[in-house]
MDTraj code that builds the backbone (N, CA, C; nanometers):
import mdtraj as md
import numpy as np

residues = "UNK UNK UNK UNK UNK UNK UNK UNK UNK UNK UNK UNK UNK UNK UNK UNK UNK UNK UNK UNK UNK UNK UNK UNK UNK UNK UNK UNK UNK UNK UNK UNK UNK UNK UNK UNK UNK UNK UNK UNK UNK UNK UNK UNK UNK UNK UNK UNK UNK UNK UNK UNK UNK UNK UNK UNK UNK UNK UNK UNK UNK UNK UNK UNK UNK UNK UNK UNK UNK UNK UNK UNK UNK UNK UNK UNK UNK UNK UNK UNK UNK UNK UNK UNK UNK UNK UNK UNK UNK UNK UNK UNK UNK UNK UNK UNK UNK UNK UNK UNK UNK UNK UNK UNK UNK UNK UNK UNK UNK UNK UNK UNK UNK UNK UNK UNK UNK UNK UNK UNK UNK UNK UNK UNK UNK UNK UNK UNK UNK UNK UNK UNK UNK UNK UNK UNK UNK UNK UNK UNK UNK UNK UNK UNK UNK UNK UNK UNK UNK UNK UNK UNK UNK UNK UNK UNK UNK UNK UNK UNK UNK UNK UNK UNK UNK UNK UNK UNK UNK UNK UNK UNK UNK UNK UNK UNK UNK UNK UNK UNK UNK UNK UNK UNK UNK UNK UNK UNK UNK UNK UNK UNK UNK UNK UNK UNK UNK UNK UNK UNK UNK UNK".split()
xyz = np.array([
    [1.5488, -1.2242, 1.1845],
    [1.5132, -1.1830, 1.0497],
    [1.4026, -1.0778, 1.0559],
    [1.4022, -0.9895, 0.9547],
    [1.3048, -0.8820, 0.9475],
    [1.2401, -0.8832, 0.8090],
    [1.1418, -0.7963, 0.7900],
    [1.0747, -0.7906, 0.6605],
    [1.0880, -0.6551, 0.5929],
    [1.1421, -0.5568, 0.6629],
    [1.1536, -0.4235, 0.6053],
    [1.0261, -0.3427, 0.6125],
    [0.9294, -0.3898, 0.6941],
    [0.8068, -0.3140, 0.7166],
    [0.8207, -0.2436, 0.8517],
    [0.8474, -0.1145, 0.8479],
    [0.8750, -0.0393, 0.9707],
    [0.7500, -0.0361, 1.0580],
    [0.7683, -0.0696, 1.1864],
    [0.6561, -0.0711, 1.2802],
    [0.6348, 0.0626, 1.3488],
    [0.7449, 0.1347, 1.3680],
    [0.7353, 0.2556, 1.4503],
    [0.8484, 0.3505, 1.4161],
    [0.8175, 0.4783, 1.4170],
    [0.9185, 0.5815, 1.4024],
    [0.9612, 0.6224, 1.5425],
    [1.0771, 0.5746, 1.5846],
    [1.1274, 0.6049, 1.7182],
    [1.2168, 0.7274, 1.7176],
    [1.2768, 0.7543, 1.8334],
    [1.3630, 0.8717, 1.8441],
    [1.4786, 0.8416, 1.9396],
    [1.5986, 0.8846, 1.9010],
    [1.7163, 0.8655, 1.9857],
    [1.7062, 0.9583, 2.1058],
    [1.7196, 0.9015, 2.2244],
    [1.7137, 0.9795, 2.3481],
    [1.8534, 1.0204, 2.3926],
    [1.9478, 0.9273, 2.3813],
    [2.0836, 0.9532, 2.4294],
    [2.1832, 0.8705, 2.3498],
    [2.3018, 0.9271, 2.3280],
    [2.4139, 0.8560, 2.2675],
    [2.5294, 0.8613, 2.3662],
    [2.5648, 0.7457, 2.4200],
    [2.6728, 0.7383, 2.5180],
    [2.7976, 0.6790, 2.4538],
    [2.9040, 0.7582, 2.4356],
    [3.0267, 0.7039, 2.3768],
    [3.0905, 0.6014, 2.4710],
    [3.1365, 0.4913, 2.4122],
    [3.2086, 0.3878, 2.4846],
    [3.3397, 0.3615, 2.4111],
    [3.4363, 0.2938, 2.4741],
    [3.5601, 0.2616, 2.4024],
    [3.5310, 0.1791, 2.2770],
    [3.5571, 0.2367, 2.1584],
    [3.5341, 0.1731, 2.0286],
    [3.3910, 0.1213, 2.0152],
    [3.2961, 0.1929, 2.0710],
    [3.1549, 0.1530, 2.0646],
    [3.0691, 0.2712, 2.1088],
    [2.9389, 0.2501, 2.1097],
    [2.8457, 0.3502, 2.1603],
    [2.7227, 0.2785, 2.2138],
    [2.6602, 0.3373, 2.3139],
    [2.5331, 0.2847, 2.3646],
    [2.4243, 0.3847, 2.3295],
    [2.3230, 0.3359, 2.2590],
    [2.2110, 0.4203, 2.2197],
    [2.0912, 0.3924, 2.3082],
    [2.0267, 0.4988, 2.3531],
    [1.8968, 0.4885, 2.4197],
    [1.7931, 0.5403, 2.3227],
    [1.6912, 0.4589, 2.2966],
    [1.5941, 0.4909, 2.1910],
    [1.4525, 0.4760, 2.2444],
    [1.3714, 0.5764, 2.2188],
    [1.2310, 0.5721, 2.2578],
    [1.1509, 0.5012, 2.1493],
    [1.0761, 0.3978, 2.1923],
    [0.9930, 0.3228, 2.0991],
    [0.8862, 0.2479, 2.1755],
    [0.7782, 0.3142, 2.2140],
    [0.6752, 0.2508, 2.2970],
    [0.6160, 0.1240, 2.2371],
    [0.5986, 0.1196, 2.1052],
    [0.5398, 0.0003, 2.0437],
    [0.6352, -0.1181, 2.0464],
    [0.7577, -0.0975, 1.9989],
    [0.8506, -0.2102, 1.9892],
    [0.8981, -0.2580, 2.1258],
    [0.8856, -0.1725, 2.2288],
    [0.9257, -0.2146, 2.3631],
    [0.8102, -0.2773, 2.4408],
    [0.6913, -0.2803, 2.3811],
    [0.5740, -0.3312, 2.4543],
    [0.5894, -0.4771, 2.4943],
    [0.6683, -0.5532, 2.4174],
    [0.6914, -0.6930, 2.4531],
    [0.8397, -0.7282, 2.4453],
    [0.9260, -0.6257, 2.4491],
    [1.0699, -0.6482, 2.4353],
    [1.1333, -0.6825, 2.5688],
    [1.2401, -0.7613, 2.5609],
    [1.3150, -0.8003, 2.6795],
    [1.4629, -0.8068, 2.6446],
    [1.5454, -0.8126, 2.7466],
    [1.6900, -0.8237, 2.7273],
    [1.7211, -0.9395, 2.6321],
    [1.8040, -0.9111, 2.5308],
    [1.8437, -1.0139, 2.4365],
    [1.7618, -1.0185, 2.3089],
    [1.6492, -0.9481, 2.3049],
    [1.5675, -0.9463, 2.1837],
    [1.6364, -0.8630, 2.0748],
    [1.5947, -0.8882, 1.9512],
    [1.6498, -0.8144, 1.8371],
    [1.5508, -0.7095, 1.7886],
    [1.6011, -0.5878, 1.7683],
    [1.5234, -0.4800, 1.7083],
    [1.6103, -0.4155, 1.6006],
    [1.5528, -0.3977, 1.4822],
    [1.6251, -0.3298, 1.3752],
    [1.6093, -0.1793, 1.3921],
    [1.7220, -0.1105, 1.3950],
    [1.7254, 0.0358, 1.4069],
    [1.7841, 0.0908, 1.2773],
    [1.7011, 0.1569, 1.1978],
    [1.7428, 0.2024, 1.0646],
    [1.8048, 0.0882, 0.9845],
    [1.7458, -0.0307, 1.0020],
    [1.7892, -0.1454, 0.9238],
    [1.9041, -0.2240, 0.9815],
    [1.9543, -0.1852, 1.0972],
    [2.0653, -0.2562, 1.1610],
    [2.0107, -0.3412, 1.2755],
    [2.0339, -0.4709, 1.2695],
    [1.9881, -0.5603, 1.3760],
    [2.0720, -0.5382, 1.5011],
    [2.0066, -0.4951, 1.6099],
    [2.0751, -0.4681, 1.7355],
    [2.0081, -0.5458, 1.8479],
    [2.0851, -0.5745, 1.9521],
    [2.0370, -0.6540, 2.0645],
    [1.9983, -0.5643, 2.1811],
    [1.8776, -0.5839, 2.2312],
    [1.8280, -0.5043, 2.3432],
    [1.9074, -0.5356, 2.4696],
    [1.9548, -0.4306, 2.5370],
    [2.0263, -0.4464, 2.6643],
    [1.9307, -0.4236, 2.7802],
    [1.8610, -0.3112, 2.7784],
    [1.7645, -0.2801, 2.8840],
    [1.6377, -0.2219, 2.8214],
    [1.5273, -0.2344, 2.8954],
    [1.4002, -0.1737, 2.8542],
    [1.3368, -0.1102, 2.9774],
    [1.2973, 0.0168, 2.9649],
    [1.2323, 0.0839, 3.0781],
    [1.1485, 0.2006, 3.0271],
    [1.0211, 0.1991, 3.0604],
    [0.9302, 0.3098, 3.0288],
    [0.9324, 0.3483, 2.8813],
    [0.9265, 0.2478, 2.7947],
    [0.9214, 0.2739, 2.6516],
    [1.0524, 0.3098, 2.5862],
    [1.1618, 0.3022, 2.6612],
    [1.2950, 0.3320, 2.6085],
    [1.3813, 0.2068, 2.6203],
    [1.4504, 0.1726, 2.5119],
    [1.5418, 0.0586, 2.5168],
    [1.6835, 0.1045, 2.4832],
    [1.7811, 0.0293, 2.5324],
    [1.9208, 0.0597, 2.5033],
    [1.9821, -0.0538, 2.4231],
    [2.0780, -0.0168, 2.3376],
    [2.1522, -0.1131, 2.2565],
    [2.2974, -0.0697, 2.2514],
    [2.3867, -0.1668, 2.2441],
    [2.5284, -0.1379, 2.2274],
    [2.5661, -0.1560, 2.0811],
    [2.6393, -0.0581, 2.0269],
    [2.6799, -0.0615, 1.8865],
    [2.8321, -0.0623, 1.8811],
    [2.8897, -0.1718, 1.8310],
    [3.0353, -0.1831, 1.8297],
    [3.0949, -0.1071, 1.7117],
    [3.2272, -0.0898, 1.7139],
    [3.2966, -0.0110, 1.6116],
    [3.2703, -0.0649, 1.4715],
    [3.2702, -0.1966, 1.4550],
    [3.2440, -0.2558, 1.3234],
    [3.1124, -0.2059, 1.2661],
    [3.0093, -0.2037, 1.3492],
    [2.8776, -0.1580, 1.3035],
    [2.8783, -0.0081, 1.2767],
    [2.9444, 0.0675, 1.3619],
    [2.9531, 0.2122, 1.3408],
    [3.0258, 0.2443, 1.2103],
    [3.1299, 0.1648, 1.1788],
    [3.2071, 0.1881, 1.0574],
    [3.1303, 0.1502, 0.9312],
    [3.0472, 0.0474, 0.9405],
    [2.9796, -0.0053, 0.8215],
    [2.8417, 0.0548, 0.7974],
    [2.7903, 0.1262, 0.8941],
    [2.6544, 0.1791, 0.8827],
    [2.6536, 0.3300, 0.9063],
    [2.5339, 0.3866, 0.8955],
    [2.5181, 0.5304, 0.9199],
    [2.4752, 0.5592, 1.0636],
    [2.4807, 0.4596, 1.1516],
    [2.4373, 0.4819, 1.2900],
    [2.5259, 0.5814, 1.3633],
    [2.6511, 0.5937, 1.3196],
    [2.7416, 0.6879, 1.3847],
    [2.6982, 0.8331, 1.3683],
    [2.6090, 0.8592, 1.2733],
    [2.5614, 0.9963, 1.2510],
    [2.4426, 1.0313, 1.3387],
    [2.3900, 0.9335, 1.4148],
    [2.2732, 0.9603, 1.4989],
    [2.3094, 1.0490, 1.6168],
    [2.2165, 1.1359, 1.6523],
    [2.2327, 1.2268, 1.7649],
    [2.1041, 1.2259, 1.8464],
    [2.1063, 1.2718, 1.9727],
    [1.9810, 1.2826, 2.0475],
    [1.8768, 1.3617, 1.9684],
    [1.7591, 1.3052, 1.9571],
    [1.6535, 1.3675, 1.8794],
    [1.6385, 1.3110, 1.7398],
    [1.7382, 1.2359, 1.6924],
    [1.7299, 1.1793, 1.5577],
    [1.6157, 1.0780, 1.5491],
    [1.5323, 1.0853, 1.4451],
    [1.4293, 0.9834, 1.4255],
    [1.4922, 0.8564, 1.3694],
    [1.4373, 0.7417, 1.4049],
    [1.4897, 0.6140, 1.3568],
    [1.3747, 0.5194, 1.3237],
    [1.3946, 0.4383, 1.2205],
    [1.2981, 0.3348, 1.1848],
    [1.3191, 0.2133, 1.2743],
    [1.2095, 0.1630, 1.3314],
    [1.2181, 0.0509, 1.4240],
    [1.1312, -0.0654, 1.3755],
    [1.1872, -0.1866, 1.3863],
    [1.1122, -0.3072, 1.3539],
    [1.1597, -0.4213, 1.4419],
    [1.0642, -0.4899, 1.5050],
    [1.0981, -0.6092, 1.5817],
    [1.1240, -0.7260, 1.4877],
    [1.2014, -0.8240, 1.5352],
    [1.2256, -0.9443, 1.4550],
    [1.0923, -1.0112, 1.4229],
    [1.0815, -1.0639, 1.3009],
    [0.9562, -1.1236, 1.2557],
    [0.9342, -1.2586, 1.3244],
    [0.8083, -1.2871, 1.3586],
    [0.7728, -1.4182, 1.4131],
    [0.7440, -1.5143, 1.2976],
    [0.7560, -1.6447, 1.3245],
    [0.7366, -1.7456, 1.2209],
    [0.5929, -1.7496, 1.1701],
    [0.4976, -1.6988, 1.2504],
    [0.3572, -1.7051, 1.2096],
    [0.3086, -1.5751, 1.1462],
    [0.4002, -1.4835, 1.1153],
    [0.3618, -1.3561, 1.0557],
    [0.3717, -1.3597, 0.9041],
    [0.2958, -1.2710, 0.8379],
    [0.3085, -1.2546, 0.6942],
    [0.4401, -1.1841, 0.6619],
    [0.5033, -1.2254, 0.5533],
    [0.6267, -1.1614, 0.5080],
    [0.5872, -1.0465, 0.4156],
    [0.5567, -0.9315, 0.4742],
    [0.5002, -0.8217, 0.3980],
    [0.5986, -0.7532, 0.3049],
    [0.7270, -0.7541, 0.3380],
    [0.8266, -0.6897, 0.2531],
    [0.9106, -0.7932, 0.1808],
    [1.0379, -0.8056, 0.2200],
    [1.1229, -0.9128, 0.1686],
    [1.2163, -0.9551, 0.2809],
    [1.2961, -1.0580, 0.2574],
    [1.3855, -1.1088, 0.3621],
    [1.4954, -1.0054, 0.3895],
    [1.4935, -0.9502, 0.5096],
    [1.5923, -0.8518, 0.5522],
    [1.6625, -0.9068, 0.6757],
    [1.7937, -0.9151, 0.6714],
    [1.8686, -0.9726, 0.7826],
    [1.9063, -0.8710, 0.8892],
    [1.9079, -0.7451, 0.8525],
    [1.9578, -0.6449, 0.9463],
    [2.1090, -0.6387, 0.9465],
    [2.1709, -0.6959, 0.8413],
    [2.3160, -0.6929, 0.8254],
    [2.3478, -0.5964, 0.7115],
    [2.3759, -0.4726, 0.7470],
    [2.3952, -0.3674, 0.6472],
    [2.5164, -0.3983, 0.5602],
    [2.4978, -0.3853, 0.4277],
    [2.6061, -0.4123, 0.3330],
    [2.6915, -0.2891, 0.3066],
    [2.6367, -0.1733, 0.3296],
    [2.7100, -0.0497, 0.3040],
    [2.6179, 0.0695, 0.3217],
    [2.6699, 0.1848, 0.2911],
    [2.5891, 0.3069, 0.3019],
    [2.5849, 0.3784, 0.1672],
    [2.4763, 0.4500, 0.1479],
    [2.4631, 0.5363, 0.0321],
    [2.4327, 0.6769, 0.0800],
    [2.4198, 0.7676, -0.0134],
    [2.3865, 0.9067, 0.0170],
    [2.2647, 0.9454, -0.0658],
    [2.1693, 1.0081, -0.0015],
    [2.0541, 1.0579, -0.0753],
    [2.1015, 1.1692, -0.1692],
    [2.0887, 1.1449, -0.2991],
    [2.1386, 1.2395, -0.3978],
    [2.0349, 1.3441, -0.4354],
    [1.9094, 1.3030, -0.4451],
    [1.8055, 1.3977, -0.4848],
    [1.6698, 1.3424, -0.4481],
    [1.5714, 1.4311, -0.4376],
    [1.4335, 1.3884, -0.4220],
    [1.3447, 1.4772, -0.5079],
    [1.2501, 1.4127, -0.5758],
    [1.1601, 1.4821, -0.6661],
    [1.0176, 1.4608, -0.6190],
    [0.9585, 1.5591, -0.5522],
    [0.8223, 1.5451, -0.5024],
    [0.7208, 1.5464, -0.6168],
    [0.6196, 1.4594, -0.6041],
    [0.5062, 1.4603, -0.6954],
    [0.3813, 1.4815, -0.6111],
    [0.2655, 1.4740, -0.6728],
    [0.1424, 1.5021, -0.5993],
    [0.1166, 1.4001, -0.4894],
    [0.1426, 1.2734, -0.5177],
    [0.1089, 1.1686, -0.4222],
    [0.2295, 1.0861, -0.3768],
    [0.3465, 1.1145, -0.4259],
    [0.4633, 1.0373, -0.3876],
    [0.5887, 1.1189, -0.4137],
    [0.7016, 1.0715, -0.3636],
    [0.8318, 1.1294, -0.3941],
    [0.9165, 1.0238, -0.4639],
    [1.0022, 1.0666, -0.5522],
    [1.1030, 0.9785, -0.6102],
    [1.2383, 1.0248, -0.5574],
    [1.3127, 0.9330, -0.4982],
    [1.4452, 0.9675, -0.4485],
    [1.5512, 0.8867, -0.5221],
    [1.6684, 0.9465, -0.5337],
    [1.7821, 0.8784, -0.5953],
    [1.8917, 0.8673, -0.4903],
    [1.9504, 0.7477, -0.4807],
    [2.0483, 0.7173, -0.3769],
    [2.1756, 0.6646, -0.4416],
    [2.2908, 0.7106, -0.3933],
    [2.4172, 0.6596, -0.4457],
    [2.4338, 0.5134, -0.4076],
    [2.5048, 0.4401, -0.4923],
    [2.5194, 0.2960, -0.4744],
    [2.6664, 0.2586, -0.4827],
    [2.7243, 0.2037, -0.3747],
    [2.8638, 0.1589, -0.3821],
    [2.8824, 0.0604, -0.4968],
    [2.9914, 0.0731, -0.5702],
    [3.0122, -0.0103, -0.6890],
    [3.0126, -0.1587, -0.6571],
    [3.0620, -0.1973, -0.5394],
    [3.0670, -0.3396, -0.5072],
    [2.9295, -0.3975, -0.4753],
    [2.8282, -0.3126, -0.4643],
    [2.6927, -0.3608, -0.4389],
    [2.6037, -0.3526, -0.5630],
    [2.6475, -0.2814, -0.6648],
    [2.5599, -0.2540, -0.7790],
    [2.5171, -0.3822, -0.8501],
    [2.6004, -0.4853, -0.8482],
    [2.5645, -0.6078, -0.9206],
    [2.4497, -0.6836, -0.8546],
    [2.4175, -0.6496, -0.7303],
    [2.3087, -0.7176, -0.6601],
    [2.1752, -0.6429, -0.6715],
    [2.1772, -0.5263, -0.7326],
    [2.0576, -0.4429, -0.7379],
    [2.0034, -0.4429, -0.8805],
    [1.8759, -0.4804, -0.8960],
    [1.8157, -0.4890, -1.0283],
    [1.6834, -0.4128, -1.0295],
    [1.6464, -0.3660, -1.1470],
    [1.5188, -0.2977, -1.1626],
    [1.4044, -0.3904, -1.1227],
    [1.3128, -0.3382, -1.0421],
    [1.1979, -0.4102, -0.9865],
    [1.2369, -0.5115, -0.8796],
    [1.3643, -0.5122, -0.8418],
    [1.4072, -0.5957, -0.7305],
    [1.3896, -0.5237, -0.5985],
    [1.4237, -0.5912, -0.4897],
    [1.4071, -0.5348, -0.3552],
    [1.5393, -0.4871, -0.2985],
    [1.5321, -0.3811, -0.2199],
    [1.6465, -0.3315, -0.1447],
    [1.5942, -0.2685, -0.0164],
    [1.6701, -0.2800, 0.0908],
    [1.6340, -0.2160, 0.2176],
    [1.7151, -0.0882, 0.2335],
    [1.6450, 0.0231, 0.2497],
    [1.7077, 0.1537, 0.2695],
    [1.6691, 0.2019, 0.4081],
    [1.7675, 0.2137, 0.4974],
    [1.7402, 0.2450, 0.6378],
    [1.6359, 0.1497, 0.6959],
    [1.6418, 0.0234, 0.6507],
    [1.5530, -0.0789, 0.7046],
    [1.4162, -0.0852, 0.6409],
    [1.3917, -0.0033, 0.5387],
    [1.2615, 0.0002, 0.4717],
    [1.2690, -0.0842, 0.3446],
    [1.1825, -0.1835, 0.3327],
    [1.1773, -0.2658, 0.2125],
    [1.1180, -0.1850, 0.0982],
    [1.1963, -0.1698, -0.0097],
    [1.1540, -0.0862, -0.1216],
    [1.1816, -0.1562, -0.2546],
    [1.1088, -0.1148, -0.3566],
    [1.1254, -0.1695, -0.4905],
    [1.2061, -0.0728, -0.5757],
    [1.3088, -0.1252, -0.6402],
    [1.3965, -0.0429, -0.7233],
    [1.3243, -0.0049, -0.8517],
    [1.3164, 0.1248, -0.8796],
    [1.2509, 0.1729, -1.0013],
    [1.3483, 0.1800, -1.1177],
    [1.4710, 0.2203, -1.0902],
    [1.5746, 0.2307, -1.1934],
    [1.7098, 0.2191, -1.1259],
    [1.8088, 0.1678, -1.1989],
    [1.9413, 0.1485, -1.1390],
    [2.0481, 0.1596, -1.2461],
    [2.1624, 0.2174, -1.2080],
    [2.2822, 0.2116, -1.2919],
    [2.3978, 0.1730, -1.2018],
    [2.5204, 0.1849, -1.2494],
    [2.6350, 0.1388, -1.1716],
    [2.6638, 0.2244, -1.0492],
    [2.6057, 0.3436, -1.0434],
    [2.6425, 0.4362, -0.9362],
    [2.5264, 0.4807, -0.8496],
    [2.4016, 0.4519, -0.8895],
    [2.2877, 0.4984, -0.8115],
    [2.1638, 0.4183, -0.8475],
    [2.0601, 0.4356, -0.7657],
    [1.9308, 0.3753, -0.7959],
    [1.8213, 0.4712, -0.7524],
    [1.7025, 0.4538, -0.8092],
    [1.5881, 0.5388, -0.7773],
    [1.4746, 0.4535, -0.7236],
    [1.3984, 0.5110, -0.6322],
    [1.2830, 0.4426, -0.5750],
    [1.1711, 0.5437, -0.5550],
    [1.0481, 0.4957, -0.5657],
    [0.9329, 0.5798, -0.5389],
    [0.8815, 0.5554, -0.3984],
    [0.8493, 0.6626, -0.3280],
    [0.8020, 0.6533, -0.1902],
    [0.6544, 0.6910, -0.1849],
    [0.5714, 0.5955, -0.1437],
    [0.4279, 0.6200, -0.1330],
    [0.3981, 0.7005, -0.0072],
    [0.2785, 0.7571, 0.0055],
    [0.2470, 0.8398, 0.1223],
    [0.2716, 0.7710, 0.2564],
    [0.2389, 0.6428, 0.2677],
    [0.2611, 0.5724, 0.3943],
    [0.4081, 0.5734, 0.4315],
    [0.4965, 0.5471, 0.3346],
    [0.6410, 0.5477, 0.3607],
    [0.6887, 0.6864, 0.3982],
    [0.6352, 0.7884, 0.3327],
    [0.6746, 0.9261, 0.3629],
    [0.6329, 0.9668, 0.5037],
    [0.5170, 0.9179, 0.5476],
    [0.4638, 0.9577, 0.6780],
    [0.5199, 0.8770, 0.7939],
    [0.5493, 0.7495, 0.7706],
    [0.5791, 0.6589, 0.8811],
    [0.7242, 0.6137, 0.8900],
    [0.8122, 0.6671, 0.8046],
    [0.9544, 0.6317, 0.8122],
    [1.0404, 0.7576, 0.8031],
    [1.1664, 0.7416, 0.8315],
    [1.2604, 0.8541, 0.8255],
    [1.2805, 0.9047, 0.6835],
    [1.2463, 0.8237, 0.5843],
    [1.2704, 0.8633, 0.4460],
    [1.1836, 0.9810, 0.4035],
    [1.0771, 1.0073, 0.4770],
    [0.9919, 1.1199, 0.4432],
    [1.0591, 1.2538, 0.4620],
    [1.1581, 1.2607, 0.5527],
    [1.2234, 1.3890, 0.5830],
    [1.3725, 1.3899, 0.5540],
    [1.4239, 1.2839, 0.4934],
    [1.5661, 1.2828, 0.4584],
    [1.5944, 1.3879, 0.3522],
    [1.7061, 1.4567, 0.3686],
    [1.7454, 1.5604, 0.2745],
    [1.8652, 1.5138, 0.1916],
    [1.8796, 1.5643, 0.0687],
    [1.9983, 1.5317, -0.0098],
    [2.1261, 1.5583, 0.0689],
    [2.2180, 1.4635, 0.0589],
    [2.3443, 1.4725, 0.1323],
    [2.3474, 1.3865, 0.2569],
    [2.2311, 1.3405, 0.3031],
    [2.2268, 1.2576, 0.4233],
    [2.2560, 1.1115, 0.3896],
    [2.3248, 1.0403, 0.4816],
    [2.3572, 0.8992, 0.4553],
    [2.2401, 0.8067, 0.4890],
    [2.2367, 0.6917, 0.4229],
    [2.1364, 0.5891, 0.4509],
    [2.2040, 0.4529, 0.4507],
    [2.1488, 0.3612, 0.5299],
    [2.1981, 0.2243, 0.5326],
    [2.1374, 0.1449, 0.4175],
    [2.2181, 0.0600, 0.3556],
    [2.1730, -0.0216, 0.2445],
    [2.1957, -0.1695, 0.2737],
    [2.0939, -0.2494, 0.2483],
    [2.1087, -0.3952, 0.2526],
    [2.0473, -0.4521, 0.1253],
    [2.1309, -0.5171, 0.0452],
    [2.0816, -0.5751, -0.0795],
    [2.0127, -0.7081, -0.0506],
    [1.9440, -0.7602, -0.1513],
    [1.8711, -0.8857, -0.1375],
    [1.9701, -0.9995, -0.1167],
    [1.9620, -1.0666, -0.0023],
    [2.0581, -1.1719, 0.0312],
    [2.0515, -1.2873, -0.0668],
    [1.9364, -1.3102, -0.1289],
    [1.9246, -1.4201, -0.2244],
    [2.0210, -1.4002, -0.3407],
    [2.0377, -1.2768, -0.3855],
    [2.1303, -1.2490, -0.4956],
    [2.2729, -1.2867, -0.4580],
    [2.3114, -1.2612, -0.3324],
    [2.4478, -1.2937, -0.2894],
    [2.4696, -1.4445, -0.2820],
    [2.3679, -1.5177, -0.2360],
    [2.3791, -1.6638, -0.2312],
    [2.3879, -1.7220, -0.3714],
    [2.3066, -1.6710, -0.4636],
    [2.3098, -1.7211, -0.6010],
    [2.4475, -1.6983, -0.6625],
    [2.5040, -1.5788, -0.6410],
    [2.6365, -1.5494, -0.6949],
    [2.7404, -1.6481, -0.6418],
    [2.7349, -1.6766, -0.5137],
    [2.8339, -1.7675, -0.4538],
    [2.8185, -1.9106, -0.5061],
    [2.6933, -1.9525, -0.5261],
    [2.6679, -2.0893, -0.5714],
    [2.7074, -2.1109, -0.7176],
    [2.6770, -2.0139, -0.8024],
    [2.7041, -2.0324, -0.9455],
    [2.8434, -1.9854, -0.9850],
    [2.9076, -1.9071, -0.9005],
    [3.0382, -1.8521, -0.9338],
    [3.1395, -1.9542, -0.9813],
    [3.1601, -2.0649, -0.9073],
    [3.2608, -2.1633, -0.9493],
    [3.2288, -2.2327, -1.0813],
    [3.1029, -2.2238, -1.1249],
    [3.0595, -2.2967, -1.2453],
    [3.0466, -2.2055, -1.3667],
    [3.0752, -2.0780, -1.3493],
    [3.0641, -1.9856, -1.4620],
    [3.1831, -2.0023, -1.5543],
    [3.1595, -2.0050, -1.6867],
    [3.2723, -2.0120, -1.7794],
    [3.3527, -1.8832, -1.7752],
    [3.4798, -1.8951, -1.8013],
    [3.5639, -1.7756, -1.8046],
    [3.5165, -1.6821, -1.9154],
    [3.5108, -1.5546, -1.8824],
    [3.4683, -1.4568, -1.9806],
    [3.5829, -1.4246, -2.0742],
    [3.5584, -1.4377, -2.2029],
    [3.6633, -1.4110, -2.3016],
    [3.6987, -1.2639, -2.3009],
    [3.8260, -1.2360, -2.3121],
    [3.8713, -1.0978, -2.3145],
    [3.9312, -1.0640, -2.4502],
])
top = md.Topology()
chain = top.add_chain()
for i, resn in enumerate(residues, 1):
    res = top.add_residue(resn, chain, resSeq=i)
    for name in ("N", "CA", "C"):
        top.add_atom(name, md.element.get_by_symbol(name[0]), res)
traj = md.Trajectory(xyz[None], top)
C-alpha cells in the first residue's frame, strides 16, 4: 500500500522490450537506499516489484496487462517518474490509501498557471467518473491530490509549488497521458450497497 506522497523524482535509464512485457531500469537513489529483491515501489502510481538493485538503479518487469492499462508504455530512457516505497505500518498516512493498482488513464487537457500554483484539467474515463467527487481524493501518476471540480468527462486539480517541483506533474504538457487510481473506498461502498439499492424508476 502507498499514500500518494512522492518520495523521489526518478529517471528511466533503460527500457528493455521483452515478449509481451518490458523491463525498466530506473534511477532512484533514495528509494533504493533500503530496497531489495521483491520489494514494492510505485512508479508513476503503478505498484511494481523490484527485481535487482545496483548503484542506485533498480529494475522492474512490467507485463502486458500493466502496459495496456497504464501509461508506462509511453516511458522512454530519460523520462522522469514519480517514485514511492510501500508505506510502513508505523508511518503517517500523509495522502490517502493508494494501492498502486491503476484503474485507467487520462490525458492532461489543459494547465492554467497562477502566481503560486497551477490548475490542471484531466480527462476522465466515463466508467470511473462515478467514483470521483469534488473535494475527494484521486491519485494522478501516483500523486495523492484533491479534486477541485469534476464532471462526467474531466476533473480539475490545483498543484501547489511542492507538487510542481517534486513530481512529474510540474512539467506535464497538454496531450500527455497520466495514470489514474480512484479512491478504493468508493468502489467497496458501491459493491456493498449495490445489491440493496432499489430499482430506479424509468
